[in-house]
DODRENPA-917296 format. One record per residue: residue number from 1; residue in three letters; x, z, y of N, C-alpha, C in turn. Coordinates in steps of 0.2 Angstrom, whole numbers, plus 2048, in hexadecimal, padded with zeros to 3 digits. Atoms other than C-alpha are relative to their C-alpha. Example, Ala and Ser with C-alpha at 12.3 -4.5 7.8 and 13.67 -1.06 7.14 Angstrom:
BEGIN
   resi   resn   nxx   nzz   nyy   caxx   cazz   cayy   cxx   czz   cyy
      1    ala   804   800   7FA    83E    827    7EA   804   800   806
      2    ser   7FC   7FF   7FA    844    824    7FB   7FC   803   805
REM end
This chain:
BEGIN
   resi   resn   nxx   nzz   nyy   caxx   cazz   cayy   cxx   czz   cyy
      1    met   807   7FD   806    B00    DFC    61F   805   807   7FE
      2    pro   7FD   7FC   803    B06    E0C    618   801   7FF   7F9
      3    arg   7FF   803   806    B0E    E0C    607   7FA   805   7FA
      4    gln   805   7FE   805    B00    E0F    5F8   804   806   7FB
      5    pro   7FC   7FB   804    B05    E1F    5ED   7FE   7FC   7F9
      6    pro   800   803   808    B09    E18    5D9   7F9   803   7FE
      7    val   806   7FC   805    AFA    E19    5CE   805   801   7FA
      8    ile   7FD   800   807    B01    E1E    5BC   7FF   803   7FC
      9    thr   803   7FB   807    AFE    E25    5AA   806   805   7FF
     10    glu   7F9   7FA   802    B08    E32    5A1   805   7FC   7FF
     11    ala   7FA   802   802    B12    E24    59B   804   7FE   806
     12    gly   7FC   802   7F9    B18    E1F    5AD   802   806   803
     13    leu   7FC   7FA   7FC    B1C    E31    5B1   806   801   7FC
     14    arg   7FB   801   805    B26    E31    5A1   807   7FB   802
     15    leu   7FB   808   7FD    B2F    E20    5A7   801   802   804
     16    leu   7FC   7FD   7FC    B32    E29    5B7   805   804   7FE
     17    leu   7FA   7FA   803    B3B    E38    5AE   806   7FC   7FC
     18    asp   7FC   803   806    B44    E2D    5A1   807   7FD   806
     19    ser   7FD   804   7FC    B4B    E23    5B1   805   803   803
     20    ala   7FA   7FD   800    B58    E31    5B5   805   800   7FC
     21    thr   7F9   803   804    B61    E2D    5A5   802   7FD   7FE
     22    thr   800   808   803    B5C    E1C    5A0   7FD   7FB   804
     23    pro   803   806   7FB    B59    E0E    5AA   7FA   7FD   7FD
     24    gln   806   801   803    B48    E09    5A8   7FE   7F8   804
     25    ala   7FF   809   7FD    B4A    DF3    5A9   7F9   7FF   7FE
     26    gly   806   801   802    B3A    DED    5AA   7FF   7FA   7FB
     27    his   803   804   806    B3A    DDF    59E   801   802   7F9
     28    thr   800   7FC   806    B3D    DEC    590   7F9   803   7FF
     29    leu   806   7FA   7FD    B2C    DF4    596   7FA   7FB   7FC
     30    asp   806   803   800    B19    DED    591   7FE   7FF   806
     31    glu   803   801   7F7    B10    DE5    5A0   7FD   807   802
     32    pro   803   7FB   7FB    B05    DF4    5A5   805   805   801
     33    leu   7FC   7FC   7FD    B13    DFF    5A5   806   7FC   802
     34    arg   7FB   804   7FC    B1F    DF4    5AC   7FC   7FF   807
     35    leu   803   802   7FA    B12    DF1    5BB   7FF   808   802
     36    glu   801   7FB   7FC    B12    E05    5BC   808   802   802
     37    arg   7F9   801   7FD    B26    E04    5BE   800   7FD   805
     38    asp   801   806   7F9    B22    DF6    5CB   800   807   806
     39    gln   803   7FD   7FA    B18    E04    5D5   806   806   803
     40    leu   7FC   7FC   7FF    B25    E11    5D3   807   7FE   805
     41    val   7FC   803   7FC    B32    E05    5D9   7FF   7FF   808
     42    gln   800   801   7F7    B29    E01    5E9   7FF   805   803
     43    ala   800   7FA   7FC    B26    E13    5EB   807   803   802
     44    gly   7FB   7FD   800    B38    E15    5EB   804   807   7FC
     45    leu   7FF   7FB   808    B39    E21    5DB   805   7FE   7FC
     46    ile   7FC   802   803    B42    E16    5D2   802   7FA   802
     47    gly   7FC   808   7FD    B50    E07    5D7   7FD   7FA   7FD
     48    gly   7FF   806   803    B50    DF6    5D4   803   7FE   7F7
     49    asp   7FB   802   804    B5C    DF8    5C6   7FD   806   7FA
     50    gly   804   7FB   806    B4F    E04    5BC   803   807   7FF
     51    trp   7FC   7F9   801    B5B    E15    5BF   7FB   804   807
     52    leu   804   7FB   7FB    B51    E24    5C9   804   7FF   805
     53    asn   7FD   7FF   7FB    B54    E23    5DB   804   807   801
     54    pro   7FC   7F9   7FF    B61    E30    5E0   7FC   805   804
     55    ala   804   7FC   7FC    B55    E34    5EE   7FB   806   7FC
     56    ala   805   7FF   804    B48    E38    5E1   802   807   7FA
     57    thr   7FD   7FC   805    B53    E44    5D7   7FC   808   800
     58    asp   804   7FA   800    B49    E54    5DD   7F9   7FF   7FE
     59    val   806   802   803    B3A    E4B    5D7   7FD   802   7FA
     60    val   800   7FE   807    B3E    E4B    5C6   800   808   7FE
     61    glu   7FD   7F8   800    B47    E5C    5C7   7F7   805   801
     62    ala   807   7FD   801    B34    E62    5CD   7FD   802   7FB
     63    ile   802   801   805    B2D    E5B    5C0   801   804   7FA
     64    arg   7FF   7FF   807    B38    E60    5B1   800   809   802
     65    arg   7FE   7FA   7FF    B3B    E72    5B9   7FE   802   806
     66    pro   802   7FE   7FA    B2E    E77    5C5   7FF   808   7FF
     67    asp   800   7F8   7FE    B2C    E8A    5CC   7F6   800   7FE
     68    val   805   7FF   801    B19    E87    5CB   7FD   7F8   7FD
     69    gln   803   807   803    B0E    E7B    5C0   7F9   802   800
     70    leu   806   7FF   7FE    AFC    E78    5C6   7FB   7FA   7FC
     71    gln   806   806   803    AED    E6F    5BB   7F9   802   802
     72    val   809   800   7FF    ADC    E6D    5C1   7FD   7FC   7FC
     73    glu   804   805   803    AD0    E66    5B4   7F9   800   804
     74    val   806   7FE   7FE    ABE    E63    5BA   7FD   7FB   7FA
     75    ala   803   802   803    AB2    E5F    5AD   7F8   7FE   802
     76    ala   808   801   7FE    AA1    E56    5AE   7FD   7FA   7FA
     77    gly   801   806   804    A97    E4B    5A1   803   801   7FB
     78    ala   7F9   802   806    AA4    E43    595   806   7FE   806
     79    ser   7F8   800   7FD    AB2    E44    5A3   804   806   802
     80    val   7FC   7FB   7FD    AC0    E4E    5A8   804   7FD   804
     81    arg   7FC   802   7FC    AC9    E4B    5B7   805   804   802
     82    val   7FA   7F9   7FF    ADB    E53    5B9   804   7FE   807
     83    phe   7FC   800   7FA    AE5    E57    5C8   806   804   7FE
     84    lys   7FB   7FD   803    AF7    E5C    5C3   806   7FF   806
     85    ala   7FC   7FE   7FB    B05    E63    5CF   807   804   7FE
     86    trp   7FA   7FC   803    B16    E69    5CB   803   800   805
     87    leu   7FD   7FD   7F8    B1F    E73    5DA   807   803   7FF
     88    gly   7F8   7FF   7FF    B31    E74    5DE   801   805   805
     89    tyr   7FD   7FC   7F9    B3A    E7E    5EC   7FE   7FD   805
     90    gln   801   804   7FA    B39    E6F    5F6   7FC   7FA   800
     91    arg   805   807   803    B2F    E60    5EE   7FA   804   7FC
     92    ala   804   7FF   804    B20    E61    5E6   7FD   7F9   7FC
     93    val   802   806   803    B17    E52    5DA   7FA   801   7FF
     94    ile   805   7FF   800    B05    E50    5D9   7FD   7F9   7FC
     95    leu   803   804   803    AFC    E45    5CC   7F9   801   7FF
     96    ala   806   7FE   7FF    AEB    E43    5D0   7FB   7FB   7FE
     97    gln   805   805   803    ADB    E3A    5C7   7FB   7FF   807
     98    pro   806   7FE   7FA    ACD    E36    5D2   7FC   804   801
     99    ser   804   7F8   7FE    AC5    E43    5DC   7F9   801   7FB
    100    pro   807   800   804    AB6    E4A    5D2   7FC   804   806
    101    ala   802   7FC   7FC    AB0    E52    5E2   7F8   7FD   800
    102    ile   808   802   803    A9C    E51    5E0   7FE   7FE   80A
    103    thr   804   804   7FA    A94    E46    5F0   7F9   803   803
    104    val   807   7FF   7FE    A84    E49    5FA   7FC   7FA   7FB
    105    ala   805   804   805    A7E    E3A    5EF   800   7FF   7FA
    106    asp   7FF   800   808    A83    E40    5DF   7F9   804   7FD
    107    ser   804   7FC   803    A74    E47    5D5   802   804   7FB
    108    pro   7FB   7FD   807    A76    E52    5C6   7FF   7FD   7FB
    109    gln   800   804   805    A71    E44    5BB   808   7FB   800
    110    asp   7F9   804   7FF    A81    E3A    5C4   804   805   7FC
    111    ile   7F9   7FE   801    A8D    E47    5C1   7FF   803   7F8
    112    ala   802   7FE   807    A85    E4D    5AF   803   7FA   7FB
    113    gly   7FD   807   802    A89    E3A    5AA   805   7FD   802
    114    arg   7F8   802   7FE    A9B    E38    5AF   801   7FD   7FA
    115    thr   7FD   804   808    AA3    E2E    5A1   80A   7FF   801
    116    pro   7FB   7FE   800    AB7    E30    5A0   802   7F7   804
    117    pro   7FD   805   7FB    AC1    E22    5AC   803   7F9   7F9
    118    ala   7FF   805   805    AC5    E11    5A3   809   801   800
    119    leu   7F8   7FF   801    AD8    E15    5A6   802   807   802
    120    ala   7FE   7F9   7FD    AE0    E26    5A8   805   801   804
    121    gly   7FA   800   7FA    AEA    E24    5B7   7FE   805   805
    122    tyr   800   7FC   7FA    AF0    E2F    5C4   802   7FD   807
    123    gln   7FE   802   7FA    AF5    E2D    5D6   805   804   802
    124    leu   7FB   7FB   800    B06    E34    5D8   802   800   807
    125    gln   7FF   7FE   7FA    B0B    E3D    5E8   806   805   801
    126    val   7FB   7FA   800    B1B    E45    5ED   800   804   807
    127    val   801   7FA   7F9    B19    E54    5FA   803   805   7FE
    128    val   7FF   7F9   801    B1D    E64    600   7FD   803   7FD
    129    pro   804   7FA   806    B19    E73    5F5   7FB   801   804
    130    gly   805   7FD   7FD    B0F    E79    603   7FA   7FC   800
    131    trp   805   805   7FE    B04    E6A    604   7FB   7FF   7F9
    132    val   805   802   807    AFD    E6B    5F0   7FA   802   800
    133    pro   807   7FE   7FF    AF0    E78    5F4   7FA   7FD   804
    134    val   804   805   7FD    AE9    E6D    601   7FE   7FC   7FC
    135    ala   802   806   804    AE9    E5F    5F6   7FC   801   7FC
    136    ala   806   7FE   805    AE0    E68    5E9   7FA   801   802
    137    ala   805   7FD   7FF    AD3    E6F    5F2   7FE   7F8   803
    138    arg   804   809   7FF    ACF    E5A    5FA   7FF   7FE   7FA
    139    trp   802   802   807    ACF    E56    5E8   7FA   802   7FE
    140    leu   806   7FF   801    AC3    E62    5E4   7FA   7FF   804
    141    gly   806   800   7FD    AB8    E60    5F2   7FE   806   804
    142    leu   802   7F8   7FE    AB9    E73    5F8   7FE   7FE   808
    143    gly   802   801   7FA    AAF    E73    609   7FA   805   802
    144    pro   806   7FB   7FF    AA1    E7D    612   7FB   7FE   7FC
    145    arg   806   7FF   805    A93    E81    607   7FD   807   7FF
    146    glu   803   7FA   801    A86    E8E    602   804   804   7FC
    147    ser   7FD   7FA   804    A8D    E9D    5FB   7FB   804   7FE
    148    pro   806   7F8   802    A7F    EAA    5F4   803   804   7FF
    149    ala   7FE   7F9   800    A81    EBB    5F2   7FE   803   7F9
    150    gly   801   7FD   806    A84    EC5    5E2   801   7FA   7F9
    151    asp   7FE   803   805    A89    EC1    5D2   7F9   800   7FB
    152    arg   807   802   803    A7D    EB8    5C4   804   802   7F8
    153    arg   7FE   800   807    A80    EBB    5B0   7FB   7FC   7FC
    154    leu   805   806   803    A78    EAF    5A4   803   7FF   7F9
    155    pro   7FD   801   807    A7B    EAA    593   804   7F9   801
    156    trp   7FB   804   7FF    A8B    E9F    591   7FB   7F8   7FD
    157    pro   803   807   803    A80    E92    585   7FC   7FD   805
    158    ala   804   803   7FB    A74    E90    593   802   7FB   806
    159    leu   7FD   802   7F9    A81    E8B    5A1   804   7FA   7FC
    160    leu   7FD   804   803    A89    E80    593   7FB   7F9   7FF
    161    arg   805   807   7FF    A79    E76    590   7FE   7FC   807
    162    arg   801   805   7FB    A76    E73    5A2   805   7FC   803
    163    leu   7FC   804   7FF    A86    E6D    5A5   801   7F9   7FE
    164    ala   7FF   806   802    A83    E5F    599   7FA   7FB   801
    165    asp   807   803   800    A70    E5E    59C   7FD   802   806
    166    pro   804   7FD   7F9    A68    E5F    5AF   7FA   803   7FE
    167    gly   806   7FE   802    A58    E61    5A6   800   807   7FC
    168    ala   7FE   7FA   803    A5F    E71    59C   7FB   805   804
    169    pro   805   7FC   7FD    A51    E80    5A1   804   805   803
    170    val   7FA   7FC   7FE    A58    E8D    5AC   7FD   808   7FC
    171    pro   802   7FA   802    A5A    E9D    5A5   7FF   805   802
    172    gly   803   7F9   7FB    A4E    EAB    5AB   7FC   7FE   807
    173    asp   803   802   7FB    A46    EAA    5BC   803   801   807
    174    asp   7FB   7FF   7FA    A54    EAE    5C8   800   7F9   805
    175    pro   801   806   7FD    A50    EA1    5D6   808   7FE   804
    176    val   7F6   802   7FE    A65    EA1    5DA   801   7FC   7FA
    177    leu   7FF   804   805    A66    E9A    5C9   7FC   7FA   801
    178    ala   804   804   801    A57    E90    5CB   803   7F9   805
    179    arg   7FB   804   7FB    A60    E87    5DB   806   7FF   7FC
    180    leu   7FB   801   803    A6F    E87    5D2   7FF   7FA   7FA
    181    trp   7FF   807   803    A69    E7C    5C3   7FE   7FA   804
    182    gly   802   808   7FD    A61    E6F    5CD   806   7FD   804
    183    gln   7FA   802   7FE    A73    E6B    5D5   803   7FC   7FC
    184    pro   7FC   803   805    A80    E5F    5CF   805   805   7FE
    185    met   7FB   7FA   801    A8C    E69    5C6   806   7FE   7FB
    186    gln   7F8   802   803    A9E    E69    5BE   804   807   7FF
    187    leu   7FE   7FC   801    AA9    E75    5B7   808   7FF   800
    188    cys   7F9   802   7FE    ABA    E77    5BE   806   805   7FC
    189    ala   7FC   7FD   802    AC9    E7E    5B4   808   802   803
    190    ile   7FB   7FF   7FB    AD8    E85    5BF   807   803   7F9
    191    thr   7FB   800   805    AE9    E86    5B3   806   802   804
    192    val   7FA   800   7FC    AF9    E8D    5BD   806   803   7F8
    193    gln   7FA   7FE   804    B0A    E8F    5B2   806   802   805
    194    pro   7FE   7FD   807    B17    E98    5AE   7FA   807   7FE
    195    ser   805   7FA   803    B07    EA6    5B0   7FB   7FE   7FC
    196    arg   805   802   805    AFC    E9D    5A5   7F9   802   803
    197    ser   807   7FE   7FE    AEC    EA3    5AF   7FE   7FB   800
    198    arg   804   804   800    ADE    E9A    5AD   7FA   802   804
    199    thr   804   7FE   7FC    AD0    E9B    5B9   7FA   7FA   7FF
    200    leu   807   805   801    ABD    E93    5B8   7FD   801   806
    201    val   806   802   7FB    AB1    E8E    5C5   7FC   7F9   7FF
    202    leu   805   803   801    AA1    E86    5C5   800   7FD   806
    203    asp   802   805   7FA    A9E    E78    5D3   7F9   800   801
    204    ala   807   800   800    A8C    E7A    5D6   7FE   7FC   805
    205    ala   800   803   7FB    A8D    E6E    5E5   7FD   805   807
    206    gly   802   7FB   7FA    A80    E74    5F2   7FE   808   7FE
    207    ala   804   7FA   802    A7D    E83    5E7   807   806   800
    208    gly   7FA   7FC   7FE    A8F    E89    5EB   804   7FE   7FB
    209    leu   7FA   801   805    A9F    E8B    5E1   800   808   7FE
    210    trp   801   7F9   803    A9F    E9A    5D5   807   801   7FA
    211    arg   7F9   7FE   806    AAE    EA3    5CA   7FF   803   7FC
    212    leu   802   7FF   806    AAB    EA4    5B9   802   805   7FB
    213    ala   7FC   7FB   805    AB0    EB2    5AC   7FA   800   7FC
    214    thr   806   7FE   806    AA8    EB9    59C   801   807   7FE
    215    glu   801   7FB   7FF    AA1    EC8    59C   801   805   7F8
    216    asp   800   7FF   806    A9F    ECA    589   7FF   7F8   7FD
    217    pro   7FF   806   803    AA0    EBA    57B   7FA   7FB   802
    218    gly   807   803   800    A8E    EB5    580   7FE   800   807
    219    thr   802   7FE   7F9    A8D    EB9    594   805   7FD   804
    220    ala   7FC   803   7FA    A94    EAE    5A2   7FF   804   805
    221    val   801   7FF   7F8    A96    EB6    5B3   803   7FE   806
    222    leu   7FF   805   7FA    A95    EAD    5C2   800   804   805
    223    thr   7FF   7FC   7FA    A9C    EB4    5D2   802   7FB   806
    224    pro   801   806   7FC    A98    EAA    5E1   809   801   803
    225    leu   7F9   804   7FC    AA9    EA0    5E9   7FF   7FF   805
    226    pro   7FF   805   7FA    AA9    E9E    5FB   804   7FA   7FF
    227    pro   7FB   804   7FF    AB3    E8F    600   807   802   802
    228    his   7FB   7FD   7FB    ABE    E99    60A   804   806   7FA
    229    ala   7FE   7FB   807    AC1    EA5    5F9   803   7FC   7FC
    230    ala   7FD   803   804    AC4    E96    5F0   806   7FE   801
    231    trp   7F9   802   7FD    AD1    E91    5FB   808   805   7FE
    232    arg   7FA   7FB   801    ADA    EA2    5FA   802   801   7F8
    233    leu   7FE   7FF   806    AD8    EA2    5E8   807   7F9   7FF
    234    leu   7FA   805   803    AE4    E91    5E5   805   804   804
    235    leu   7FA   7FD   7FC    AEF    E98    5F1   804   806   7FB
    236    thr   7FD   7FB   802    AF1    EA8    5E9   801   800   7F7
    237    leu   7FE   801   809    AF1    EA1    5D5   808   7FC   802
    238    ile   7FA   804   7FE    B01    E96    5DE   804   805   801
    239    thr   7FB   7FC   7FD    B09    EA3    5E7   802   806   7FC
    240    gln   7FE   7F9   804    B08    EB2    5D9   804   7FE   7FB
    241    thr   7FD   802   806    B0E    EA5    5CD   807   800   800
    242    gly   7F8   804   801    B20    E9D    5D3   802   802   807
    243    arg   7FD   7FD   7FA    B2B    E9E    5E3   801   7FA   804
    244    ala   800   808   7FD    B28    E8B    5E8   7FE   801   809
    245    gly   7FF   7FE   7FA    B29    E8A    5FA   7F9   7FF   806
    246    leu   806   801   7FC    B17    E8B    600   800   801   808
    247    ile   801   7FE   7FB    B12    E8C    611   7FF   806   803
REM end
């Protein structure tokens, strides 16, 4: 059977980094962190002696000194799910919480009612840098969907109310906004370092993806973002920021 990727917390990530300079003996750790260490050993990242596996040196290097760091946060209800990636020249490391992708079975109430996970664990993957945008797109659930034409403008408070409450009234009489209002909805923030660029995308399920911008302090501008354009956006944000070895 294929080896399952480790599921670790931020503490497990620190343990992996520390193993490059200090052996992480299992008997010195509390049980939850010891279980994470055991997963890292099984994955071949840490040796049985607690030291970093020499073959994983470039994994730690990618995290400590990445060419590009990508973070995607998806907010819905009281939940924020996170995808993180550190891209080096030859290796990239991904930490991903459970996918927030909206499914056909999800109702607006389901998404607005999301609660935080009981344990803030991340699945760890070590990949080539070119796989990171693919993994991020899959995690977000990008795929064929409706893409209306034309920008829409609406008050920010109205949009924020709708994100919190599916029963919030539609601002105005635009049928496109009315359709958007009736769909499950979540807000995605994409941050790329070292450029510090931050992009907001509204995922409205069957009503499409929309890039969000602020026209003035009180007005949100929604620009349609077809799935192929969202894919190009991910690639552009990463490749314009660093020199990682992307495909």
